[in-house]
MIMAR-630044 format. One record per residue: x, y, z of N, C-alpha, C in turn. Coordinates in steps of 0.02 Angstrom, whole numbers. Layout:
<atoms>
    n_u    n_v    n_w   ca_u   ca_v   ca_w    c_u    c_v    c_w
      X      Y      Z      X      Y      Z      X      Y      Z
...
</atoms>
This chain:
<atoms>
    n_u    n_v    n_w   ca_u   ca_v   ca_w    c_u    c_v    c_w
   2588   -979    -42   2500   -994    -54   2508   -905     -6
   2459   -865    -50   2416   -824    -15   2386   -798     64
   2400   -771     96   2376   -741    163   2325   -777    165
   2277   -751    104   2198   -745    123   2164   -850    127
   2208   -865     73   2216   -934    104   2187   -981    147
   2247   -953    199   2254   -954    231   2212   -940    280
   2169   -906    289   2126   -893    315   2067   -870    332
   2077   -914    259   1976   -936    246   1962   -982    282
   1892  -1000    311   1889  -1079    353   1858  -1091    301
   1863  -1113    231   1823  -1175    199   1895  -1199    184
   1961  -1176    172   2031  -1208    149   2063  -1255    194
   2020  -1265    263   2033  -1318    311   2115  -1288    321
   2157  -1268    308   2220  -1225    360   2200  -1243    431
   2134  -1171    445   2143  -1192    512   2116  -1224    536
   2122  -1255    587   2069  -1289    640   2012  -1297    673
   1950  -1282    593   1871  -1255    642   1863  -1336    593
   1796  -1332    656   1766  -1372    671   1683  -1339    634
   1640  -1356    625   1547  -1353    612   1502  -1419    662
   1435  -1392    684   1421  -1332    714   1469  -1320    806
   1439  -1258    816   1461  -1250    875   1505  -1289    910
   1576  -1255    899   1630  -1252    905   1659  -1194    955
   1662  -1208   1020   1685  -1129    997   1774  -1107   1013
   1799  -1142    981   1865  -1097    947   1858  -1072    892
   1785  -1095    851   1777  -1086    796   1737   -994    826
   1700   -998    849   1682   -953    858   1721   -882    906
   1778   -923    922   1827   -870    947   1858   -842    874
   1876   -859    841   1909   -865    794   1853   -831    744
   1831   -837    726   1776   -778    701   1746   -695    751
   1731   -742    777   1747   -673    830   1802   -637    855
   1871   -670    828   1917   -596    833   1957   -548    758
   1900   -598    711   1943   -578    646   1867   -538    625
   1804   -550    613   1762   -543    596   1744   -430    621
   1788   -428    663   1805   -363    673   1847   -350    663
   1887   -352    631   1938   -336    576   1927   -329    532
   1898   -334    476   1861   -341    420   1813   -303    409
   1766   -277    463   1703   -233    472   1783   -162    477
   1832   -175    482   1862    -82    488   1896    -79    468
   1925   -158    407   1967   -147    336   1897   -103    291
   1822   -114    322   1776   -115    252   1751    -59    257
   1739      2    354   1700     79    350   1766    118    400
   1728    151    396   1741    223    422   1800    215    391
   1878    299    406   1949    347    385   1986    265    347
   1999    197    382   2062    155    363   2035    132    316
   1975    106    274   1943    101    222   1951    146    155
   1967    184    179   1969    237    124   2075    248    112
   2103    248    188   2177    229    127   2174    171    112
   2134    102    138   2174     31    130   2140     32     44
   2107     48     18   2057     32    -37   2083     13    -90
   2140     38   -111   2181     30   -178   2227    -24   -133
   2254    -34   -106   2274   -128    -64   2219   -171    -96
   2150   -146    -45   2112   -212    -59   2078   -214    -94
   2109   -187   -179   2081   -191   -234   2106   -242   -256
   2192   -200   -255   2232   -278   -260   2219   -355   -270
   2186   -366   -197   2166   -405   -181   2113   -405   -171
   2084   -477   -213   2033   -461   -219   1981   -498   -214
   2010   -546   -184   1976   -635   -154   1922   -577    -98
   2007   -552    -71   1933   -541     19   1861   -507     -6
   1843   -484    -43   1764   -491    -59   1716   -547    -56
   1772   -606    -87   1775   -679    -81   1754   -715    -17
   1794   -657     44   1797   -717    108   1731   -669    124
   1740   -602    146   1664   -593    154   1617   -596    164
   1574   -623     66   1547   -637     53   1527   -684     65
   1568   -744     59   1552   -812     91   1527   -816    159
   1550   -785    194   1555   -779    229   1453   -741    288
   1444   -698    257   1420   -675    253   1332   -739    229
   1365   -760    196   1276   -808    153   1299   -869    180
   1352   -874    230   1324   -941    246   1361   -936    352
   1334   -914    376   1345   -846    444   1294   -927    483
   1239   -944    448   1228   -974    527   1254  -1066    525
   1318  -1049    454   1363  -1143    469   1397  -1105    483
   1452  -1041    490   1513  -1010    508   1505   -990    570
   1428   -986    586   1441   -968    653   1398   -976    658
   1372  -1039    701   1322  -1104    712   1303  -1062    768
   1244  -1058    835   1235  -1017    903   1223  -1075    918
   1216  -1173    904   1181  -1202    909   1117  -1207    977
   1081  -1229   1024   1046  -1242   1047   1041  -1165   1134
   1095  -1165   1109   1090  -1133   1181   1067  -1026   1189
   1039  -1017   1218   1020   -960   1215   1085   -912   1244
   1151   -911   1250   1184   -880   1273   1242   -851   1213
   1233   -893   1156   1270   -877   1078   1232   -854   1042
   1179   -827   1074   1123   -776    992   1156   -715    987
   1161   -706   1085   1208   -611   1070   1260   -625   1032
   1322   -687   1067   1364   -679   1010   1334   -687    924
   1315   -712    905   1295   -707    842   1291   -673    794
   1241   -612    843   1212   -564    813   1263   -547    804
   1325   -512    863   1383   -451    871   1416   -462    816
   1444   -554    786   1457   -584    742   1445   -559    669
   1370   -564    681   1342   -562    611   1330   -457    579
   1324   -411    636   1318   -365    649   1388   -307    580
   1463   -361    634   1518   -371    588   1500   -386    529
   1476   -461    488   1481   -436    441   1460   -380    403
   1394   -371    426   1355   -342    391   1392   -245    360
   1407   -237    416   1444   -176    453   1511   -192    360
   1532   -261    346   1589   -246    329   1559   -267    265
   1508   -270    220   1467   -297    168   1446   -224    130
   1411   -192    176   1384   -118    131   1466   -107    131
   1512    -95    169   1558    -55    162   1580    -58     89
   1586   -126     80   1628   -151     29   1591   -160    -56
   1505   -136    -33   1476   -121    -70   1490    -47   -100
   1547     -2    -58   1544     80    -81   1606     95    -96
   1649     21    -76   1725     48    -93   1725     46   -157
   1705    -17   -177   1726    -24   -248   1684     -5   -305
   1620     70   -261   1610     90   -308   1623    149   -333
   1614    180   -402   1652    235   -424   1608    294   -390
   1577    293   -366   1547    330   -331   1556    340   -255
   1576    353   -199   1561    373   -149   1503    339   -108
   1482    406   -110   1405    377    -92   1339    359   -123
   1353    285   -171   1311    247   -201   1343    198   -190
   1300    147   -167   1320     64   -162   1290     29   -229
   1364     10   -247   1366    -44   -307   1400    -97   -303
   1374   -144   -360   1427   -201   -366   1468   -201   -441
   1531   -196   -418   1561   -171   -474   1579   -242   -497
   1618   -249   -569   1641   -300   -609   1662   -346   -563
   1740   -310   -500   1766   -361   -496   1725   -388   -436
   1672   -336   -363   1663   -387   -309   1602   -439   -366
   1577   -438   -410   1503   -474   -463   1544   -543   -472
   1641   -538   -505   1650   -607   -492   1674   -618   -443
   1686   -590   -356   1703   -643   -326   1626   -657   -319
   1561   -608   -335   1535   -655   -292   1493   -735   -312
   1515   -714   -379   1511   -798   -409   1543   -828   -419
   1605   -791   -394   1649   -849   -353   1603   -922   -295
   1575   -846   -247   1573   -911   -188   1525   -917   -194
   1460   -932   -243   1396   -969   -255   1426  -1038   -296
   1502  -1008   -331   1531  -1084   -388   1475  -1052   -487
   1437   -979   -486   1445   -997   -527   1343   -988   -528
   1309  -1013   -463   1259  -1015   -424   1219   -976   -424
   1160   -925   -448   1166   -881   -423   1111   -875   -395
   1088   -943   -406   1017   -957   -355   1024   -967   -272
   1067   -996   -287   1097  -1045   -205   1130   -947   -188
   1158   -893   -206   1178   -823   -167   1084   -792   -137
   1020   -799   -170    968   -771   -138    914   -854    -84
    944   -921   -115    908   -965    -52    977   -971    -14
   1053   -952     -2   1104   -962     75   1066   -872     89
   1042   -843     72   1015   -760    106    968   -763    126
    927   -784    102    846   -783    121    853   -859    187
    892   -915    181    887   -932    263    943   -907    282
    980   -861    292    997   -814    330    960   -818    347
    912   -761    341    838   -711    367    817   -745    401
    806   -791    407    742   -867    404    789   -892    487
    864   -875    484    903   -881    557    854   -837    636
    884   -770    563    895   -727    618    800   -688    647
    762   -723    611    696   -700    657    689   -784    675
    719   -815    668    708   -907    721    738   -874    779
    784   -850    795    825   -821    855    813   -770    892
    814   -736    883    795   -673    930    703   -648    925
    690   -627   1000    610   -604    979    634   -505    982
    595   -448    963    575   -407    923    625   -385    975
    684   -371    940    767   -321    972    757   -249    933
    777   -200    962    804   -138    905    866   -140    841
    931   -164    884    987   -183    862    963   -238    828
    948   -292    857    946   -351    783    873   -348    741
    833   -285    729    783   -235    671    859   -221    648
    887   -174    634    940   -164    626    975   -215    583
   1012   -238    615   1043   -308    586    992   -331    521
    912   -317    550    900   -386    499    890   -343    410
    870   -262    453    879   -218    409    895   -204    351
    984   -202    358   1074   -217    332   1044   -268    287
   1016   -338    306   1001   -396    272    979   -388    216
    925   -347    216    848   -359    170    919   -311    118
    909   -228    155    948   -189    106   1006   -230     61
   1051   -251     47   1097   -322     31   1058   -334    -21
    999   -369     -4    940   -421    -32    947   -360   -108
    921   -340    -88    876   -259   -132    941   -269   -192
    995   -210   -146   1082   -218   -231   1084   -227   -260
   1086   -318   -196   1121   -393   -262   1067   -406   -302
    998   -403   -294    964   -420   -373    944   -394   -410
    958   -314   -401    950   -265   -441   1018   -264   -494
   1073   -300   -458   1153   -306   -488   1144   -393   -531
   1148   -428   -471   1145   -512   -511   1080   -501   -505
   1036   -509   -536    978   -544   -580    951   -603   -576
    931   -684   -563    909   -719   -599    855   -699   -629
    867   -763   -712    822   -750   -770    745   -770   -726
    746   -791   -680    678   -850   -668    697   -888   -618
    648   -847   -560    631   -869   -481    624   -918   -481
    651   -974   -420    604  -1034   -438    533  -1037   -384
    501  -1083   -409    436  -1076   -344    459  -1079   -284
    499  -1132   -249    514  -1148   -169    538  -1053   -158
    606  -1037   -211    631   -957   -188    584   -921   -180
    512   -900   -217    478   -884   -182    443   -851   -133
    419   -945   -132    403   -956    -75    444   -931     -1
    509   -965    -14    545   -934     65    530   -820     54
    564   -816      4    552   -761     -4    485   -739     28
    439   -733     11    380   -712     64    325   -745    113
    365   -787    167    358   -831    203    403   -788    266
    468   -766    229    505   -723    281    502   -668    281
    450   -622    207    446   -569    212    369   -548    259
    311   -608    262    272   -586    327    283   -585    384
    381   -599    397    370   -587    464    420   -548    488
    444   -492    488    457   -413    455    423   -393    501
    436   -354    571    435   -314    592    437   -245    592
    476   -202    608    484   -160    551    456   -111    511
    439    -71    507    430    -10    466    490    -29    391
    536     -3    408    587     -2    380    639    -69    334
    582   -149    385    630   -197    362    565   -187    295
    458   -202    292    426   -186    284    470   -150    209
    472    -79    234    478    -53    159    529    -89    106
    609   -116    142    650   -146    115    618   -208     82
    566   -248    116    556   -313    106    526   -289     41
    476   -256     11    390   -238    -19    490   -223    -92
    522   -165    -62    534   -138   -129    599   -238   -160
    626   -265   -117    647   -332   -155    611   -367   -203
    549   -382   -165    520   -395   -199    483   -393   -270
    500   -329   -285    484   -277   -338    527   -237   -379
    588   -274   -343    638   -289   -379    652   -340   -445
    638   -403   -419    619   -459   -414    548   -482   -489
    505   -427   -471    466   -433   -523    523   -390   -582
    510   -359   -593    536   -298   -607    586   -321   -670
    634   -379   -623    695   -416   -665    684   -455   -690
    640   -523   -700    588   -529   -701    587   -575   -761
    614   -635   -808    592   -627   -890    526   -640   -880
    476   -679   -846    381   -688   -853    377   -669   -799
    291   -689   -799    241   -664   -728    230   -694   -684
    289   -772   -692    270   -828   -616    267   -800   -580
    319   -776   -562    389   -750   -488    312   -712   -448
    288   -669   -486    216   -615   -479    162   -646   -456
    154   -725   -502    109   -759   -495     98   -803   -384
    133   -831   -392    190   -868   -343    158   -827   -309
    213   -767   -310    218   -703   -221    135   -701   -203
     79   -675   -256     29   -646   -242      0   -720   -234
      6   -772   -220    -55   -835   -218    -28   -843   -143
     58   -825   -117     87   -845    -56     50   -797    -33
      5   -741    -35    -31   -692     23     27   -645     24
     70   -609     -7    135   -557    -15     74   -492    -35
     52   -469    -79    -13   -447    -99     -7   -377     -7
    -47   -396     35    -56   -365     71    -20   -315    135
     43   -359    123     74   -329    194     81   -256    143
    108   -286     62    118   -232      0     83   -164     -3
     37   -185      3    -53   -128     11    -29   -107     50
    -38   -128     90    -37   -101    189     26    -81    207
     66    -64    141    163    -26    176    128     -1     90
     75     17     58    102     44    -24     94    119    -30
    134    146     26    119    231     28    162    253     42
    204    296     10    292    334    -16    259    377     27
    329    383     37    292    498     51    281    531     38
    267    496    -48    252    556    -89    157    548    -87
    155    467    -74     70    455    -57     71    419   -130
    110    420   -170    105    354   -269     87    283   -217
     78    245   -271     70    195   -276    172    145   -233
    160    112   -220    229    101   -189    260     65   -281
    310     66   -296    349     40   -347    338    -42   -357
    310   -104   -308    319   -166   -306    216   -146   -329
    170   -112   -300    115    -98   -335     98    -94   -398
    150    -39   -398    136    -12   -501    132    -95   -535
    176   -146   -485    197   -198   -545    155   -236   -539
    111   -238   -503     77   -283   -478      3   -265   -560
    -20   -209   -563    -53   -157   -579    -38   -198   -651
     30   -130   -651     73   -156   -754     55   -205   -776
     61   -294   -746     49   -351   -739     22   -390   -750
    -33   -375   -745   -117   -385   -744   -164   -396   -817
    -77   -366   -860   -131   -389   -924   -135   -459   -928
    -85   -492   -874    -33   -572   -902    -60   -631   -863
    -85   -651   -890   -143   -724   -858   -152   -732   -808
    -58   -789   -771    -64   -815   -740    -80   -734   -669
    -60   -676   -677    -48   -659   -623   -120   -631   -632
   -167   -634   -664   -232   -628   -644   -274   -670   -611
   -249   -734   -642   -273   -795   -599   -288   -789   -512
   -198   -779   -537   -187   -769   -463   -232   -740   -410
   -250   -643   -444   -266   -597   -386   -316   -614   -384
   -386   -660   -414   -414   -694   -433   -443   -759   -372
   -383   -785   -379   -368   -793   -315   -422   -816   -248
   -410   -862   -215   -436   -850   -136   -481   -793   -122
   -569   -774   -163   -615   -718   -153   -586   -652   -172
   -530   -657   -252   -503   -605   -261   -472   -560   -210
   -438   -526   -283   -375   -478   -278   -426   -430   -201
   -359   -386   -160   -379   -373    -94   -371   -273   -133
   -418   -252    -71   -415   -201   -131   -382   -146   -112
   -360   -114   -179   -315    -52   -153   -344     38   -130
   -370     48   -123   -422     84   -118   -396     96    -13
   -386    160     -3   -408    145     86   -415    257     60
   -443    253    136   -437    301    163   -340    329    187
   -315    296    188   -222    305    188   -197    347    121
   -222    314     48   -224    363      8   -245    448    -30
   -275    465     55   -242    532     11   -307    574    -69
   -281    624    -80   -303    625   -135   -278    556   -187
   -252    508   -183   -220    466   -240   -285    410   -209
   -334    428   -179   -404    386   -168   -420    353   -245
   -466    426   -268   -483    413   -329   -478    368   -383
   -393    369   -387   -356    321   -437   -342    286   -414
   -351    258   -332   -340    182   -295   -406    172   -315
   -470    209   -309   -531    172   -334   -564    138   -398
   -525    197   -462   -531    150   -524   -508    112   -549
   -429    118   -524   -389     57   -513   -426    -29   -487
   -446    -36   -411   -474    -71   -391   -529   -102   -477
   -542    -52   -482   -624    -97   -536   -586   -104   -571
   -529    -78   -608   -496   -105   -662   -500   -183   -674
   -465   -208   -586   -432   -241   -603   -507   -307   -583
   -543   -284   -560   -588   -312   -541   -631   -368   -599
   -618   -316   -654   -632   -323   -688   -613   -381   -766
   -554   -370   -744   -496   -426   -752   -478   -452   -733
   -482   -477   -680   -523   -537   -661   -579   -570   -678
   -634   -533   -675   -710   -571   -681   -696   -616   -792
   -688   -550   -818   -648   -604   -899   -599   -653   -859
   -556   -679   -826   -504   -700   -821   -536   -763   -820
   -596   -773   -775   -635   -808   -756   -674   -873   -803
   -709   -813   -835   -732   -809   -920   -702   -859   -944
   -638   -871   -924   -595   -929   -970   -619  -1024   -950
   -607   -979   -899   -617  -1071   -878   -693  -1081   -847
   -774  -1088   -883   -805  -1057   -851   -817  -1124   -857
   -894  -1123   -815   -905  -1237   -767   -949  -1221   -787
   -995  -1221   -867  -1048  -1212   -870  -1076  -1232   -940
  -1053  -1293   -965  -1083  -1343  -1029  -1131  -1240  -1069
  -1133  -1255  -1149  -1132  -1193  -1161  -1214  -1241  -1206
  -1189  -1301  -1229  -1255  -1309  -1260  -1292  -1304  -1241
  -1395  -1253  -1246  -1416  -1237  -1214  -1467  -1330  -1204
  -1460  -1372  -1192  -1518  -1402  -1174  -1484  -1429  -1156
  -1442  -1436  -1120  -1366  -1482  -1072  -1400  -1471   -995
  -1411  -1493   -950  -1431  -1505   -881  -1362  -1457   -836
  -1336  -1444   -854  -1281  -1406   -827  -1294  -1332   -851
  -1314  -1299   -921  -1338  -1247   -932  -1373  -1215   -909
  -1413  -1241   -875  -1472  -1183   -822  -1426  -1170   -744
  -1388  -1121   -775  -1350  -1110   -728  -1293  -1116   -670
  -1297  -1196   -665  -1257  -1216   -605  -1196  -1267   -642
  -1139  -1282   -606  -1101  -1280   -627  -1092  -1370   -658
  -1050  -1371   -678  -1057  -1440   -749  -1013  -1485   -694
  -1009  -1526   -649   -948  -1555   -641   -853  -1545   -665
   -844  -1544   -742   -800  -1538   -776   -821  -1527   -821
   -791  -1479   -849   -790  -1440   -965   -752  -1443   -951
   -764  -1453  -1026   -690  -1455  -1108   -706  -1369  -1130
   -617  -1361  -1153   -649  -1279  -1198   -641  -1306  -1249
   -670  -1259  -1288   -657  -1297  -1360   -645  -1240  -1400
   -602  -1260  -1441   -526  -1229  -1495   -515  -1142  -1476
   -578  -1145  -1483   -609  -1049  -1469   -568  -1007  -1429
   -599  -1071  -1385   -591  -1048  -1328   -665   -986  -1301
   -707   -985  -1346   -774   -986  -1314   -849  -1021  -1272
   -832  -1054  -1317   -868  -1112  -1288   -832  -1153  -1250
   -881  -1180  -1178   -887  -1282  -1150   -919  -1330  -1160
   -879  -1377  -1166   -954  -1434  -1137   -936  -1496  -1072
   -971  -1520  -1075   -948  -1561  -1003   -961  -1603  -1053
   -965  -1639  -1113   -966  -1691  -1149   -959  -1712  -1208
   -948  -1763  -1230   -926  -1738  -1315   -982  -1758  -1351
  -1080  -1786  -1326  -1101  -1767  -1329  -1137  -1721  -1362
  -1133  -1666  -1310  -1154  -1582  -1292  -1118  -1575  -1348
  -1054  -1577  -1351  -1038  -1514  -1394  -1023  -1546  -1470
  -1064  -1628  -1495  -1042  -1635  -1544  -1158  -1612  -1554
  -1189  -1622  -1512  -1256  -1580  -1519  -1261  -1528  -1538
  -1199  -1455  -1513  -1203  -1420  -1511  -1165  -1379  -1584
  -1155  -1410  -1611  -1103  -1436  -1667  -1121  -1378  -1703
  -1168  -1387  -1744  -1190  -1350  -1789  -1176  -1263  -1802
  -1254  -1268  -1712  -1219  -1197  -1738  -1184  -1142  -1699
  -1138  -1193  -1672  -1094  -1175  -1647  -1022  -1152  -1719
   -981  -1180  -1749   -983  -1186  -1809   -970  -1111  -1838
  -1030  -1056  -1860  -1011  -1015  -1859   -993   -952  -1840
   -978   -960  -1779   -934   -909  -1743   -875   -959  -1717
   -875  -1013  -1729   -779  -1033  -1691   -761  -1016  -1731
   -680  -1003  -1718   -599   -985  -1715   -574  -1028  -1686
   -506  -1078  -1721   -453  -1124  -1692   -414  -1056  -1677
   -423  -1031  -1610   -365  -1016  -1583   -322  -1034  -1508
   -303  -1119  -1556   -279  -1165  -1495   -245  -1168  -1545
   -232  -1170  -1580   -144  -1184  -1637   -131  -1159  -1669
   -150  -1098  -1627   -127  -1064  -1669    -72  -1029  -1654
    -11  -1000  -1714     29  -1000  -1705     51   -919  -1682
     87   -906  -1619     89   -815  -1578    146   -816  -1612
    162   -756  -1625    237   -702  -1635    294   -737  -1606
    321   -760  -1622    414   -770  -1555    394   -708  -1511
    404   -645  -1560    418   -590  -1505    383   -573  -1397
    310   -595  -1427    246   -588  -1397    294   -643  -1304
    261   -578  -1264    293   -625  -1211    210   -635  -1158
    181   -712  -1221    138   -751  -1181    175   -827  -1203
    122   -860  -1155    168   -937  -1153    128   -968  -1204
     83   -938  -1205     17  -1001  -1243    -38   -969  -1252
    -67   -976  -1336   -114   -952  -1338   -159   -943  -1307
   -204   -958  -1263   -240   -935  -1222   -213   -867  -1165
   -150   -849  -1190   -134   -822  -1141   -153   -745  -1184
   -121   -759  -1235   -150   -710  -1299   -200   -694  -1291
   -257   -718  -1321   -346   -735  -1318   -338   -685  -1246
   -337   -699  -1203   -345   -669  -1126   -336   -589  -1141
   -271   -577  -1161   -260   -483  -1182   -330   -475  -1247
   -322   -501  -1301   -408   -476  -1339   -456   -489  -1296
   -470   -537  -1269   -516   -509  -1215   -548   -467  -1189
   -464   -418  -1164   -439   -397  -1101   -493   -309  -1161
   -466   -296  -1221   -459   -240  -1272   -535   -244  -1308
   -561   -315  -1330   -630   -300  -1319   -659   -286  -1261
   -663   -287  -1208   -683   -251  -1182   -679   -160  -1156
   -641   -167  -1173   -611    -86  -1144   -645    -52  -1228
   -664    -89  -1305   -691    -59  -1342   -738    -57  -1348
   -786   -109  -1346   -860   -115  -1310   -870    -67  -1254
   -829    -41  -1195   -861    -11  -1148   -840     71  -1209
   -809     82  -1232   -792    126  -1248   -786    172  -1335
   -852    136  -1349   -882    128  -1405   -864    200  -1447
   -950    203  -1413   -944    264  -1409   -912    334  -1424
   -867    339  -1408   -806    400  -1394   -739    358  -1459
   -718    298  -1443   -707    294  -1495   -714    287  -1571
   -783    279  -1609   -807    300  -1649   -803    372  -1671
   -812    404  -1611   -827    495  -1610   -771    488  -1663
   -718    471  -1644   -643    511  -1612   -613    497  -1715
   -640    424  -1719   -627    419  -1801   -622    416  -1836
   -743    415  -1833   -762    503  -1885   -732    561  -1912
   -717    606  -1821   -661    645  -1826   -606    652  -1866
   -562    590  -1875   -499    570  -1899   -520    568  -1966
   -584    539  -2007   -582    537  -2040   -589    618  -2083
   -653    626  -2071   -649    680  -2091   -587    717  -2110
   -594    744  -2046   -498    814  -2044   -445    739  -2117
   -463    686  -2123   -407    669  -2174   -438    657  -2238
   -442    681  -2263   -482    646  -2348   -490    586  -2358
   -404    596  -2381   -380    545  -2447   -378    481  -2371
   -381    485  -2299   -351    414  -2280   -442    369  -2267
   -412    318  -2288   -484    265  -2277   -491    206  -2224
   -442    214  -2200   -416    157  -2147   -399    207  -2052
   -423    188  -2036   -379    214  -1930   -345    121  -1897
   -309    160  -1868   -269    113  -1845   -308    150  -1759
   -300    100  -1705   -356    136  -1634   -290     93  -1611
   -227     87  -1559   -195     75  -1502   -248     97  -1453
   -232     28  -1415   -249     24  -1337   -201     18  -1298
   -186     94  -1280   -127     66  -1195   -142      2  -1159
   -150    -64  -1142   -170    -91  -1085   -112    -94  -1003
    -35    -50  -1009    -44    -58   -992    -47     41   -923
    -90     52   -959   -125    122   -938   -161    128   -865
   -136    141   -802   -148    121   -735   -189    209   -723
   -236    190   -735   -287    157   -682   -298    103   -712
   -323    130   -780   -371    119   -836   -347    141   -908
   -346     80   -962   -328     76  -1033   -310    130  -1056
   -287    153  -1108   -296    202  -1180   -293    177  -1235
   -346    218  -1266   -323    237  -1338   -304    289  -1372
   -260    251  -1437   -246    343  -1503   -257    310  -1553
   -313    366  -1576   -324    353  -1655   -319    413  -1730
   -269    333  -1754   -267    380  -1817   -274    365  -1894
   -280    425  -1923   -310    389  -1993   -260    391  -2076
   -290    315  -2070   -207    309  -2127   -241    296  -2184
   -194    291  -2249   -235    271  -2283   -214    201  -2297
   -263    178  -2353   -274     93  -2353   -210     41  -2375
   -182    120  -2418    -93     92  -2436    -46     82  -2403
    -13     96  -2290     11    114  -2294     15     49  -2260
    120     53  -2268    181     -8  -2265    117    -50  -2207
     99    -55  -2160     57    -88  -2084     15   -141  -2113
    -17   -111  -2142    -94   -123  -2204   -133   -158  -2243
    -17   -135  -2275    -37   -186  -2338    -25   -244  -2341
      5   -281  -2312     11   -367  -2292    -45   -392  -2249
    -66   -342  -2236   -153   -378  -2219   -198   -363  -2221
   -216   -342  -2311   -230   -312  -2360   -316   -317  -2353
   -332   -271  -2303   -378   -281  -2247   -439   -222  -2314
   -508   -199  -2319   -544   -197  -2365   -569   -114  -2321
   -538    -38  -2371   -560      9  -2327   -627     28  -2277
   -673      5  -2282   -710     -3  -2253   -734    -20  -2171
   -671    -57  -2164   -654   -100  -2087   -608    -35  -2057
   -590    -23  -2038   -529    -17  -1982   -505    -66  -1922
   -437    -44  -1944   -393   -118  -1910   -401    -97  -1835
   -383   -109  -1784   -382   -104  -1695   -342   -142  -1680
   -271    -96  -1642   -199   -122  -1628   -195   -150  -1563
   -205   -195  -1528   -208   -169  -1451   -112   -195  -1426
    -82   -109  -1384     13   -132  -1357      5   -145  -1319
      8   -162  -1302     61   -167  -1218    126   -144  -1223
    153    -83  -1188    212    -55  -1195    251    -93  -1116
    276   -151  -1116    304   -187  -1065    362   -107  -1030
    409   -125   -948    430    -83   -932    504    -97   -953
    509   -164  -1017    570   -160   -989    581    -90  -1039
    636    -48  -1003    668     11  -1066    703    -17  -1133
    716   -103  -1135    725   -108  -1211    673   -118  -1249
    624   -164  -1199    568   -155  -1290    487    -84  -1255
    503    -49  -1283    473    -10  -1287    380    -31  -1306
    368    -69  -1335    329   -104  -1351    305   -177  -1384
    266   -182  -1371    236   -270  -1391    166   -249  -1413
    163   -294  -1516    109   -289  -1536     56   -360  -1482
     46   -365  -1480     14   -431  -1429    -64   -466  -1474
   -107   -419  -1489   -155   -453  -1555   -184   -401  -1593
   -228   -405  -1636   -287   -381  -1680   -322   -413  -1708
   -361   -350  -1711   -448   -331  -1729   -480   -319  -1774
   -521   -337  -1774   -562   -276  -1838   -637   -240  -1813
   -636   -196  -1827   -701   -184  -1816   -744   -149  -1858
   -776   -172  -1879   -797   -155  -1943   -876   -104  -1935
   -860    -47  -1965   -906     10  -1978   -966     -5  -2013
   -970    -48  -2039  -1038    -63  -2043  -1093    -77  -1983
  -1075   -147  -1956  -1137   -185  -1883  -1089   -102  -1805
  -1055   -111  -1803  -1016    -91  -1774   -989   -141  -1699
   -976   -204  -1735   -964   -268  -1704   -903   -252  -1710
   -866   -267  -1665   -792   -300  -1625   -802   -374  -1645
   -753   -428  -1687   -755   -464  -1682   -669   -509  -1687
   -676   -541  -1657   -597   -577  -1652   -556   -574  -1748
   -462   -525  -1768   -456   -552  -1821   -443   -630  -1838
</atoms>
């Protein structure tokens, strides 16, 4: 039996009981300073090779960190509070020390393969338990103590640990209850450093999450005012988390969340200094996207002779398969069908490209609406660029206009003149007198540089824009 197996409290070799057992607290009170000393200071450099030969010591420290409310139970007496935070302080020092110890660079805290394996063993390969336990510990810290510089430092270190772990051991998808717990504790942060660390933690989650649901949930739970209040970095630029919100505003769930509870809070403000004009333009763009998203859930019947079409909201409307018309009853839909079918296109049952980052056709249609809105607002400028491009390339009969919806604070576009026999056009068999408009969403993922999200036609004959 190895000595670590004997010392580990979870192996029951020692007569430790929970909660609030004085002998248990005495045990940790004596051992935790030892582990803090092993992983920090001059002794850590001398013992590094020896410790790396016994990697399960990492698991011990990680488990005590995650299960501190259980192992270091404080009961209901205030006498134990200081003792709890003292032991927790040792754990934080040990955790930060081991991040540097097993890193290839002594000045950067990382999670190497050895530590990662021990972390996964500590949570039995359930990564979600890692974050649930860590957030629970954060909640306990806020519950036990009023504002105190020493306790605030411990909380700052704990949140910093979370930021390191989420960057190296992310979840594929963050559950709704976990995001709510994170936001609840984020709103309890006190110091500027705590707020900055928690905003960076949330920003990393949004960056690494494979969809935008975690962002939408956090916004609905009111994380955005905290991020905006913390939204000025040393360089006077938008914080990482705020940038992620702006970039992801092309996703319908995020825009719906921004539009909830009266609309998105303003990014603009006097604190921005030279960037105030940028944030003002960003506010306008986000408000425009919220308005377009709301139009996809219109509550007024599209049949002109219906009583609810006078401007009053219908009790309930059903969306047509084209997503552009709404009806309060089947009778209204039948009565309006003869007129509406001339422009109706079945988008609800369209098969999406598997490579698109959208869950359903409605989300893809929303991006089409954003593209249409930008083209209509910039139509004269786009047409001038098209004509110039065609004049500069006499043999080119077709232009491609690529709209980048992820550009901040507003979309941008570029025009390219092509032969009608170019490979990217041959499959669509387009007529030479039409302009193909491709809307591209440049993802923040370094592996995926750009994704084609919708294709539109812009007819030169009448300068109208219609869905392809």
